C-alpha positions as CSV (number, residue, x, y, z in Angstrom):
1,M,0.0,13.0,11.7
2,I,2.2,11.9,14.4
3,L,-0.2,13.2,17.1
4,L,-2.9,11.3,15.5
5,S,-1.0,8.0,15.5
6,I,0.1,8.5,19.1
7,G,-3.5,9.2,20.2
8,I,-4.9,6.3,18.6
9,L,-2.2,4.0,20.0
10,T,-2.7,5.5,23.5
11,I,-6.4,4.7,23.4
12,A,-5.9,1.2,21.9
13,S,-3.1,0.2,24.3
14,S,-5.2,1.3,27.2
15,Q,-8.2,-0.8,26.1
16,I,-5.9,-3.8,25.6
17,L,-4.2,-3.3,29.0
18,T,-7.6,-3.1,30.9
19,R,-8.7,-6.3,29.2
20,Y,-5.9,-8.3,30.6
21,V,-4.5,-6.5,33.6
22,K,-6.5,-4.9,36.6
23,V,-6.2,-1.2,36.1
24,S,-7.8,1.4,38.3
25,D,-10.5,3.7,36.8
26,L,-8.4,6.7,37.4
27,T,-5.5,5.3,35.2
28,H,-7.8,4.1,32.6
29,G,-9.7,7.3,32.5
30,L,-6.5,9.4,32.2
31,S,-5.1,7.2,29.5
32,I,-8.3,7.5,27.4
33,G,-8.5,11.3,28.0
34,I,-4.9,11.8,27.0
35,G,-5.7,9.9,23.8
36,I,-8.7,11.9,23.0
37,G,-6.7,15.0,23.8
38,L,-4.1,14.2,21.4
39,L,-6.6,13.4,18.7
40,I,-8.2,16.8,19.2
41,M,-5.0,18.5,19.1
42,A,-4.0,16.7,15.8
43,I,-7.3,17.7,14.1
44,A,-7.0,21.2,15.2
45,N,-3.4,21.5,14.1
46,S,-4.3,20.0,10.6
47,N,-7.3,22.5,10.4
48,L,-4.9,25.4,11.4
49,Q,-2.3,24.3,8.7
50,A,-5.1,24.1,6.0
51,K,-6.2,27.6,6.7
52,K,-2.6,28.9,6.6
53,A,-2.1,27.1,3.1
54,G,-5.3,28.6,1.8
55,E,-4.3,32.3,2.5
């Protein structure tokens, strides 16, 4: 749950930051990529825990 929150916060803060401050494409892409990676890890982790609970 924490990874999901951090991923969403990372993507949202990146969007807000690029709206008001000049940020390079590399920095913007890295922050979006890290946010998406955290979201994917959160989903994969919850699926793994659900499988373990079902056994």
